N, C-alpha and C positions, 0 to 999 in steps of 0.2 A: 508751453509753460516752462518757466525757468527751472533748471534742475538743481539749483543751489540750496533749495529749502530742505529742511530735515522732515522726514515723514513723521507726521504728528499722529494722525488718527483717521478713522472713518466714522461717520455717524449718520443717523437716520433723520430725514426730513419728510414731513407729510404735507400735502396740499389739501385744504378743506374749503368747502363752500357749496353754495346751491348749484344745481345742475345748470350748465350753459353760462356760467360766469366767466369762463375762459381759463380754467386751471390748466388744461392740457395744452392750450396755446402758449401759456406762460412758460411751461416747462420745455416745450418744443423749441420756442424761440431761444431760451437760455442754452439748451444743450446743442441744438443744431444750427442756431443762428439764422433761422428762417421762420416765416409766418406759416402756420399750419393751415389757415383757411378754415373752411367748414369741416368739422370732424364729428364723428358720432359720439354719443355719450359714453363715458367710460363705464365699463362693467366691473365692479369690484375695485380693482386698483391696477395701475400699470407702474412698472419699475424701470428706472434708469439711473445711472451714476455718472458723476463727472469729477475729475480731479482738478483742484485749484490750488493756488498759493495764497495763504492768508497769514499776515503778520510774520512772514518769513518761514512758515511751516507749510508742508504739503498735506493737503486734506482731501479726503474723498467724500463727496456728498452723495449719499444714497437716497434718492428722491422717489417717494411713493405718491403717485398722482391718484387720489381716491375719487370714487364716484360720488356725485352730489345728489343723485336721485334718491328720494325718500325710501323707495323699496329696497335700496342697497345699504341703508344706514346702519342696520344691525350688523351687517357684514363688515362695514367700514371700520367699526370700533376695534376690530382685532389688529388693524394696521397702526393704531395709536401706540401700542405697546413698544417701548424702547425708543420712541421718537424723542429727539432732543430739540427739534425745532418744528413749528407748524406755521405754514403760511395760510392765513385766513383770507380767502379771496371774496370780493364782492364786486358786482358790476356797477360802475359809477353812474350808469344811466338807468339802473333799475333799483328802486327803493326797497323792494321786498328782499332782495339778496343781502342788502346791508342790515335790514332788521333782524336777520337770522344770525348775525355775528355772535350775539350773546349765547345763542343755543350752542354754537360750535365751541365757544369758550367753556361752557359748562361741561360739554362732552369731554373735552381735553382734561379739564381739572379733575373730573371723575375717574378717568381711565389712565392718565399718565401725568403724574404731578411734577416730573422733572423735565417737562417740555416747555420751551420758551416760545412765545407767540409773537407773530409778526402780522400786521394788518396790511392788506394789499388791495387797493382799488384798481380794477382792470378797465380796459377799453378807453383810455384817456384820449386816444386819437379822435373818437367820436365827439368828445367835448371840445377838443381843439378846433374841430370843423364847425361845430355849432354849440355855443355855450348853453343854449336853451335845453339841451339834452341832459344836462347834469341833474341828477336826482338826489345826490348826496352832497350836501355842503362840505367843503374841505374842513372847516372848523369843527363840524359835528363829528367827523371821523377822527379828527385830532383829539377830541375830548375822550373818546373811547380808548384811543391809543395811550393817552396820558393815564387813564384809569388802570390800564393793563401794564403800564410802565414799559411800553414797547415802542417800536418804530412804525410809522405809517408811510406807505409808498403809494403813489399813483403811477400806474404803469400802462404801457401800450405794447402788446405783443406784435402789433402790426409794424410799428416803427422801431421797436426795441427800447423805447425810452424807459429808463430806470429798472429794466429787467435784470441786467447784470448787477446793479446796485443792491437789489434785494438779496440775492444769493451770496454776494461778496460779504455783505454785512452779517449774514447768518454765519458764514464760515469764520469771520473774525471774532464774532461774539463767542462762538464755541471754543476757539483757541484761548481766548481770554479766561474763560470760565471752566475749561475742561476738567480741571482737577476737583471741581465741586460735584461732579457726577459720580454716582455709585460705582459704575464700572471702572472708573479711574482712581478709586480710593485704594490705598495700600492694603494688601491682603493680610489678614491677621491669622497666623498659623498657630494652632493649638497642639502642643506635643502629645497630649492624651488622645486627641482625635486622630493624629497621624498614625498611631499604632494600629488603628482599625483599617488602614488603607494599604497595608503591606501586601504585596502580591501583584499579579499582573493587572494592568489597567489598560483600557482600550480608549483610544481617542478617535473620534469620528469627525471628519471635516469634509466640507464640500466647497467647491469653488464653481462659480458660474459667471458667464458673461452673456450679454444680450445686446443686440443692436437696437437702436431706438425704434426703427421701423417695426420690428416684431414686438417690441414692448407695447406699442400703442395700437396693436391690432385689436379690433373690436369683435 
């Protein structure tokens, strides 16, 4: 990655979608540049980060790959908090995964109002090999994307098609709109309140790093 960009920020991304739609494969292809093949279902969520350059700024994408199984959905909600982008994944060859998109939209709107949504159809390689396997017409997905005022991508984690484009667009959109998010608003200091904070203060911080392999252990 070029080192000329100015460090802009880091922000949180979540992947959402029905179990087995290919969320983990999408993230693994993007971060590692390889196809994950058969993977076990994610339990809870797995975390990984990647630094990119977007519109001349250096940005760290903190990606949370959440479980799609219904038994983990109550747990998954806690990962929405603070997310600034959500990739709603559905399998292009499975209609039921697409029908649940509205559910995920409702979950996000209820739990994190400052999260921008991106629609992502997965397993495009299967359609390229046999057009009869397509279960979700492209124009129908486009209508939902238009309603959500967002982008719609059709991706293949096997070939890598459009995978980079999804995350690059998310990074660029965040840079364009970063000053509209609460955490980037100017802090308003009140002189009266400051008087009550005189004295010793403690700051606690943690840093962590994680290799992708361990993040995606099941």
